[in-house]
C-alpha positions in Angstrom: 23.0 4.8 19.4 22.6 7.0 16.3 25.8 7.0 14.4 29.5 7.6 14.8 28.7 11.2 13.7 27.4 12.2 17.1 30.5 10.8 18.9 32.8 12.6 16.6 31.0 15.8 17.1 31.2 15.6 20.9 34.8 14.5 21.2 37.2 17.1 22.3 34.7 19.9 22.8 33.7 21.7 25.9 31.1 24.2 24.6 28.6 22.2 22.6 27.9 23.4 19.1 24.4 23.4 17.5 25.2 20.2 15.6 26.3 18.5 18.8 23.1 19.6 20.6 21.0 18.3 17.8 22.8 15.0 17.7 21.9 14.6 21.4 18.3 15.7 20.7 18.1 12.9 18.1 19.5 10.3 20.5 17.0 11.3 23.3 14.1 11.3 20.8 14.9 7.9 19.5 15.3 6.5 23.1 11.7 7.5 23.8 10.1 6.5 20.5 11.9 3.2 19.8 10.4 1.1 22.6 6.9 2.6 22.2 7.0 1.8 18.5 7.7 -1.8 19.2 4.9 -2.1 21.8 2.5 -0.3 19.4 3.4 -2.7 16.6 3.0 -5.8 18.8 -0.4 -4.6 19.9 -1.3 -3.8 16.3 -0.4 -7.4 15.3 -2.4 -8.9 18.2 -5.4 -6.8 17.4 -5.4 -7.8 13.7 -4.8 -11.5 14.3 -7.3 -11.9 17.1 -9.8 -9.1 16.8 -9.8 -8.8 20.6 -10.8 -5.3 21.7 -8.1 -5.1 24.5 -5.4 -5.1 21.9 -7.0 -2.3 19.9 -7.1 -0.3 23.2 -3.4 -1.1 23.8 -2.6 0.0 20.2 -4.4 3.2 20.7 -2.7 3.9 24.0 0.8 3.3 22.6 0.0 5.4 19.5 -1.1 8.3 21.8 2.1 8.0 23.7 4.1 8.3 20.5 2.0 11.2 19.4 2.7 12.9 22.7 6.4 12.7 22.0 6.0 14.4 18.7 3.4 17.0 19.9 5.8 19.1 21.9 5.5 22.6 20.4 8.8 23.8 22.0 10.7 21.1 20.2 8.9 21.8 16.9 10.0 25.5 17.2 13.6 24.3 18.0 13.6 22.1 14.8 12.1 24.8 12.7 14.8 27.2 13.9 17.5 24.8 13.1 16.1 24.3 9.5 15.9 28.1 9.0 19.4 28.7 10.3 20.9 26.1 8.0 23.5 25.3 10.7 23.2 21.5 10.2 25.4 20.8 7.3 26.3 17.2 7.9 24.2 15.2 5.4 23.1 12.5 7.9 22.1 14.9 10.6 20.4 17.1 8.0 18.3 14.0 7.1 17.4 13.4 10.7 16.4 17.1 11.0 14.1 16.9 7.9 12.3 13.7 9.1 11.9 15.0 12.7 10.6 18.4 11.6 7.9 16.8 9.4 7.0 14.3 12.1 6.6 17.0 14.8 4.8 19.3 12.3 2.2 16.6 11.5 1.6 16.0 15.2 1.0 19.6 16.3 -2.5 18.7 17.5 -4.2 19.5 20.9 -4.3 16.6 23.3 -8.1 16.4 23.5 -8.4 16.3 19.7 -5.7 13.6 19.4 -7.5 11.5 22.0 -10.8 11.8 20.1 -9.2 10.8 16.9 -7.5 7.8 18.4 -10.7 6.6 20.0 -12.6 6.8 16.7 -9.7 5.2 14.8 -9.6 2.2 17.1 -13.4 1.8 17.1 -13.6 1.8 13.3 -10.7 -0.6 12.9 -12.2 -3.0 15.3 -15.5 -2.9 13.4 -13.7 -3.6 10.1 -11.8 -6.6 11.6 -14.7 -8.2 13.4 -17.6 -7.4 11.1 -18.8 -10.3 9.0 -21.3 -9.5 6.3 -24.7 -11.3 6.1 -25.6 -13.0 2.8 -28.8 -15.0 2.4 -29.1 -15.2 6.2 -25.5 -16.5 6.8 -22.3 -14.8 7.8 -19.6 -14.7 5.1 -16.0 -13.6 5.0 -14.4 -11.4 2.3 -12.8 -14.6 1.0 -16.2 -16.1 0.5 -17.4 -13.0 -1.3 -14.4 -13.0 -3.6 -15.2 -16.6 -4.6 -18.8 -15.8 -5.3 -18.0 -12.8 -7.3 -15.5 -14.8 -9.4 -17.4 -18.0 -10.0 -21.2 -17.5 -9.3 -23.4 -17.6 -12.3 -26.6 -16.7 -10.5 -26.9 -12.9 -11.1 -29.1 -12.4 -8.1 -26.6 -14.0 -5.8 -23.8 -12.0 -7.4 -25.6 -8.8 -6.7 -26.4 -9.8 -3.1 -22.7 -10.8 -2.5 -21.5 -7.4 -3.9 -24.0 -5.6 -1.6 -22.9 -7.7 1.3 -19.3 -6.6 0.7 -20.5 -3.0 1.2 -22.5 -3.6 4.5 -19.6 -2.6 6.7 -19.6 0.8 5.1 -23.0 1.6 6.6 -21.8 0.3 10.0 -18.7 2.6 10.1 -19.8 5.6 8.0 -21.0 7.9 10.8 -17.9 7.4 12.9 -15.7 7.7 9.8 -17.2 11.0 8.9 -16.7 12.2 12.5 -13.0 11.1 12.3 -12.6 12.9 8.9 -14.0 16.1 10.4 -11.6 15.8 13.4 -8.7 15.2 11.1 -9.5 18.4 9.1 -9.8 20.3 12.4 -6.4 19.0 13.4 -4.9 20.0 10.1 -6.2 23.5 10.2 -4.7 24.0 13.7 -1.3 23.0 12.2 -1.8 25.6 9.3 -3.0 23.4 6.4 -6.3 23.8 4.6 -7.3 20.2 5.2 -6.0 16.8 6.3 -5.4 15.5 2.8 -3.0 18.4 2.1 -1.3 18.0 5.4 -0.8 14.3 5.0 0.8 14.7 1.6 3.1 17.6 2.6 4.3 16.0 5.8 4.9 12.8 3.7 7.6 14.7 1.7 5.3 15.0 -1.4 3.7 17.9 -3.3 0.0 18.1 -4.2 0.6 19.9 -7.5 3.2 17.3 -8.6 0.8 14.5 -7.7 -2.0 16.2 -9.6 0.2 16.5 -12.6 1.2 12.9 -12.6 -2.4 11.7 -12.2 -3.5 14.0 -15.0 -0.8 12.7 -17.3 -1.7 9.1 -16.6 -5.4 9.8 -16.9 -4.9 11.2 -20.4 -2.5 8.3 -21.5 -4.7 5.5 -20.1 -8.1 6.8 -21.1 -8.2 5.4 -24.7 -6.4 2.1 -23.9 -8.7 1.5 -20.9 -11.8 2.2 -22.9 -10.7 -0.3 -25.6 -9.8 -3.0 -23.1 -12.9 -2.5 -21.0 -15.1 -2.5 -24.1 -13.7 -6.0 -25.0 -14.2 -7.2 -21.4 -17.8 -5.9 -21.3 -18.7 -7.8 -24.4 -17.3 -11.0 -22.8 -19.1 -10.4 -19.5 -22.4 -9.5 -21.1 -22.4 -12.6 -23.3 -21.5 -14.8 -20.4 -24.2 -13.5 -18.2 -26.8 -13.2 -21.0 -27.3 -9.5 -20.6 -26.8 -6.4 -22.7 -23.5 -4.4 -22.2 -25.6 -1.5 -21.1 -27.1 -3.7 -18.3 -23.7 -4.4 -16.7 -23.4 -3.3 -13.2 -20.6 -3.4 -10.5 -21.5 -7.0 -9.4 -20.6 -8.3 -12.8 -16.9 -7.5 -12.5 -15.5 -10.1 -10.1 -14.1 -7.6 -7.6 -16.2 -5.5 -5.2 -14.4 -2.3 -6.4 -13.4 -3.5 -9.9 -9.7 -3.0 -9.0 -8.7 -6.4 -10.5 -9.2 -7.8 -13.9 -11.7 -10.6 -14.2 -10.0 -13.8 -15.5 -12.2 -14.3 -18.5 -9.9 -13.8 -21.5 -9.7 -17.3 -23.1 -8.1 -18.7 -20.0 -8.7 -18.6 -16.3 -5.2 -18.4 -14.6 -6.6 -19.7 -11.3 -6.7 -23.3 -12.7 -2.9 -23.4 -12.6 -2.8 -22.5 -8.9 -5.3 -25.2 -7.9 -3.6 -27.8 -5.7 -0.4 -25.7 -5.4 0.7 -24.1 -2.1 1.1 -20.4 -2.7 3.1 -20.1 0.6 5.7 -22.7 -0.5 5.9 -21.2 -4.0 6.6 -17.7 -2.6 9.3 -19.0 -0.2 11.0 -20.9 -3.0 11.0 -17.9 -5.3 12.4 -15.4 -2.9 15.1 -17.9 -1.8 16.1 -18.3 -5.4 16.9 -14.6 -5.8 18.9 -14.5 -2.6 16.2 -13.0 -0.4 15.3 -15.6 2.2 11.9 -15.2 3.7 11.4 -18.4 5.7 12.0 -16.6 9.0 9.3 -14.1 8.0 6.8 -16.8 7.2 7.5 -18.6 10.4 6.3 -15.6 12.4 3.4 -14.8 10.1 -0.4 -15.5 10.3 -1.4 -16.7 6.8 -4.9 -18.3 6.9 -8.5 -17.1 7.6 -10.0 -17.3 11.0 -12.7 -15.7 13.1 -11.9 -12.2 14.3 -8.9 -11.8 12.1 -8.3 -8.9 9.7 -9.8 -10.2 6.4 -7.2 -8.5 4.2 -3.4 -8.5 4.1 -0.4 -6.5 5.3 3.2 -6.6 6.3 4.4 -5.6 9.8 7.9 -4.6 10.8 7.7 -5.0 14.6 11.0 -3.5 15.8 13.2 -2.5 12.8 15.6 -5.1 14.1 14.5 -8.1 12.0 11.1 -9.1 13.5 9.1 -8.8 10.3 5.8 -10.6 9.7 2.9 -10.7 7.2 -0.8 -11.3 7.6 -2.7 -13.0 4.8 -5.8 -15.1 4.4 -4.4 -17.5 1.8 -6.2 -19.6 -0.8 -4.5 -21.3 -3.7 -5.6 -18.8 -6.4 -3.9 -16.3 -8.6 -5.3 -13.4 -6.5 -3.6 -14.8 -3.3 -0.4 -15.7 -5.2 -0.1 -12.1 -6.2 -1.0 -10.9 -2.6 1.5 -13.3 -1.0 4.3 -12.2 -3.3 3.3 -8.6 -2.7 3.3 -8.7 1.1 6.6 -10.6 1.1 8.0 -7.8 -1.0 7.1 -5.3 1.7 8.5 -7.7 4.4 11.8 -8.2 2.5 12.2 -4.4 2.2 12.0 -4.2 6.0 14.2 -7.2 6.7 17.0 -6.1 4.4 17.5 -2.6 5.7 21.2 -2.0 6.7 21.1 -2.7 10.4 24.3 -0.8 10.9 22.6 2.5 10.3 20.5 4.6 12.6 17.3 3.0 13.8 15.4 6.1 12.6 16.5 5.3 9.0 15.5 1.7 9.1 12.2 2.2 7.2 11.5 2.6 3.5 12.5 5.8 1.7 8.8 6.4 1.3 5.6 4.3 1.7 5.3 4.3 -2.1 8.8 2.8 -2.6 8.0 -0.2 -0.5 4.7 -0.4 -2.4 6.8 -0.4 -5.6 8.9 -3.3 -4.5 5.8 -5.2 -3.4 4.2 -4.6 -6.8 7.4 -5.5 -8.6 7.1 -9.0 -7.1 3.3 -9.2 -7.1 3.3 -8.9 -10.9 4.9 -12.3 -11.2 1.7 -14.2 -10.5 0.5 -13.4 -14.0 3.9 -13.5 -15.6 4.1 -16.2 -18.3 7.8 -17.0 -17.7 7.3 -17.1 -14.0 4.3 -19.3 -14.1 5.9 -21.7 -16.6 8.9 -22.4 -14.4 7.4 -22.1 -10.9 4.3 -24.1 -11.7 6.2 -26.6 -13.9 3.7 -26.1 -16.8 3.6 -28.4 -19.8 4.7 -26.9 -23.1 1.0 -26.9 -24.2 -0.1 -25.0 -21.0 2.9 -22.6 -21.3 1.7 -21.7 -24.8 -1.8 -21.1 -23.6 -0.7 -19.0 -20.6 1.8 -17.0 -22.8 -1.1 -16.0 -25.1 -3.2 -14.4 -22.3 -0.8 -13.5 -19.4 0.5 -10.3 -21.1 -3.0 -9.2 -21.8 -4.1 -9.8 -18.2 -1.0 -8.0 -16.9 -1.4 -5.0 -19.1 -5.1 -4.7 -18.4 -4.5 -5.1 -14.7 -2.0 -2.3 -14.6 -4.2 0.1 -16.7 -7.3 -0.9 -14.7 -5.5 -0.3 -11.4 -4.2 3.1 -12.5 -7.9 4.1 -13.3 -9.0 2.7 -9.9 -6.3 4.7 -8.1 -7.6 7.8 -9.8 -11.0 7.1 -8.3 -9.5 6.8 -4.8 -7.2 9.8 -5.1 -9.7 12.2 -6.5 -12.6 11.1 -4.3 -10.5 11.3 -1.1 -9.2 14.7 -2.1 -12.7 16.1 -2.5 -13.9 14.2 0.6 -11.5 16.2 2.7 -12.3 19.5 1.0 -16.0 19.0 1.8 -17.1 16.0 3.9 -20.6 17.4 4.1 -21.4 16.9 0.4 -23.4 14.0 -1.0 -20.6 11.4 -0.8 -22.5 8.6 -2.4 -23.1 10.7 -5.5 -19.4 11.9 -5.5 -18.3 8.3 -5.3 -20.3 7.1 -8.3 -19.3 10.2 -10.2 -15.7 9.2 -9.8 -16.4 5.6 -10.6 -18.2 6.5 -13.8 -15.5 9.1 -14.8 -12.5 6.9 -14.3 -13.7 3.3 -14.4 -16.5 3.7 -17.0 -18.7 1.6 -14.8 -22.5 2.1 -14.5 -23.8 3.0 -11.1 -26.5 0.8 -9.8 -30.1 2.1 -9.9 -30.4 1.3 -6.2 -27.2 2.4 -4.5 -25.5 1.1 -1.4 -25.7 3.6 1.4 -22.1 4.6 2.3 -20.7 1.8 0.2 -17.6 3.9 -0.4 -16.9 3.6 3.3 -16.4 -0.1 3.0 -12.9 0.6 1.7 -10.6 0.0 4.7 -8.0 2.5 3.5 -10.1 5.5 4.4 -9.5 4.6 8.0 -6.3 2.6 8.2 -4.3 4.5 5.5 -5.9 7.9 4.9 -4.8 10.0 2.0 -2.5 7.2 1.0 -3.9 5.5 -2.1 -1.9 7.7 -4.6 1.2 5.9 -3.3 0.0 2.6 -4.8 0.1 4.2 -8.3 3.4 5.8 -7.6 4.6 2.4 -6.5 3.6 1.0 -9.9 5.7 3.7 -11.6 8.6 2.8 -9.4 8.2 -0.9 -10.0 8.4 -0.4 -13.8 11.4 1.9 -13.4 13.2 -0.7 -11.3 12.3 -3.4 -13.8 13.7 -1.6 -16.8 16.9 -0.7 -14.9 17.6 -4.2 -13.6 16.8 -5.9 -16.9 18.9 -3.7 -19.0 21.7 -2.6 -16.6 22.1 -5.6 -14.2 21.0 -8.6 -16.3 21.7 -7.2 -19.7 18.4 -8.5 -21.2 15.5 -6.9 -23.1 13.2 -5.4 -20.5 10.2 -5.8 -22.9 10.4 -9.6 -22.8 8.7 -11.7 -20.1 11.3 -11.9 -17.4 10.8 -13.9 -14.2 14.2 -13.4 -12.4 13.8 -17.0 -11.1 17.0 -18.2 -9.5 18.9 -15.0 -10.3 20.6 -13.7 -7.2 21.8 -10.6 -9.1 18.3 -9.2 -8.5 18.4 -9.7 -4.8 21.9 -8.3 -4.5 20.9 -5.2 -6.5 17.8 -4.5 -4.4 19.5 -5.1 -1.1 22.3 -2.7 -2.0 20.5 0.0 -3.8 16.9 0.1 -2.6 16.3 -1.9 0.6 19.6 -1.3 2.4 19.6 2.5 2.5 16.1 2.7 4.1 15.1 6.3 4.3 18.7 7.6 4.7 18.0 9.6 1.5 15.0 11.5 0.3 12.9 9.1 -1.8 13.8 10.8 -5.1 17.5 10.8 -4.3 17.3 7.1 -3.5 15.5 6.4 -6.8 18.1 8.4 -8.7 20.9 6.6 -7.0 19.3 3.2 -7.7 18.1 3.8 -11.3 20.1 6.7 -12.6 17.2 9.1 -12.7 14.4 10.5 -10.6 10.9 8.9 -10.6 9.3 9.0 -14.0 5.9 7.8 -15.4 7.6 6.9 -18.7 8.6 3.4 -17.8 5.1 2.5 -16.7 3.7 3.9 -19.9 6.3 2.1 -22.0 5.7 -1.2 -20.2 1.9 -1.2 -20.2 0.3 1.4 -22.4 0.3 -0.2 -25.8 
């Protein structure tokens, strides 16, 4: 069932009008895609929680069947004709038309090419999920590597752990490059210059607008980042007994330097030791009127053999079966991740179930990222930590002194890291035959101000899962940060009536949950993402709130 619109259109008519015909088209399309989508998601979940190859094959088969629905050229021409004729004037049907047209356009790929892409995609995902790096003769998980890169004082072991985190890149690089070439070939058959451009356009975005946003943020973050990183480098160099000029990637506590090392006066991890990040997250969301206990009961939260070593949220059926995958430890990193993934999950859970199934997804991938980031930021928020962790007055004072610094540095650092990913991937698809290791380190040096190692890691760039699982997507994380800041300022000043520049935790305030459910989560993708943002915050997406919040 789509909506009452189609029933109204059909009633009392003998000769069906174009809007009536299109309403029936939507209904038939949904009846084909809906069950396949659920089966694909269930296979995806099983593949990522077990690592068993049979589930990856099932996932591939269902995704191919979905692609086949969208790859019908006759239907694409029909949709294109409807758009050009402007005969669909009803706002809800017009939104269906826009989404379907972009979906069919992005799937206009020959069957043999689609099959090859699906085969490689599944093969590489399986390698990522099941590969375990070797360190000093023993298998290690990514969780093990995170711990070593955070705590280990032996510089030799730090470097070996960092290199171990890149090993999977060499394993998948050849297949990944083959997949990238196939993606480009597919994009050219659709009429785009490369896959990167196609993915952005069919995702309701504009390359020039993205370039402008990234250029503005690069200019505004360059000097603040240089200053913060300069301070960090002095602390790291002193701690490791080396010169600042000798610092290399393995000194920075994260394999890609996308998180701030916790070295400024206070390590926030000490406050999460012995606390259950799962319970803390459930308590927090319940307090703002967004229950997630049912989500957690379906989730897979702890490390095990064969399981995806990272984290994600999965909306199985757009009917309430939402789950998250994590590999939890009681650390600040995993507190942030748990809050983040539950933000995604809550977005899916609280869609308006009365609206069309097709609309029960986020307005855009970056808007769900924005809500996830909004909540993930709490793990370093002084007010949040004080109340949720029941800190003493003395500890609260200590945390208050450094949490703002950590948060600001993390946001600026992440913006610079997103610039690496966006610009590298853009150039990767323009010319996948160039020296990609050199291109990668050129981007790292330019945006992260980090020295490349004298002895590189062959295809280390390919160890980033997003190149396979979320291609041409990383810019959405930065847009999500912009959206999170815009929501924060609007809610603080217009819903709660407080100063948005103060440390706000929202603990126990159901007004936040009510606002989000009504204005952001509920509408799903019924509106174009910028229309939703304008309806929710009074203006279209703007970088100014992120700059105001974090660029001091």
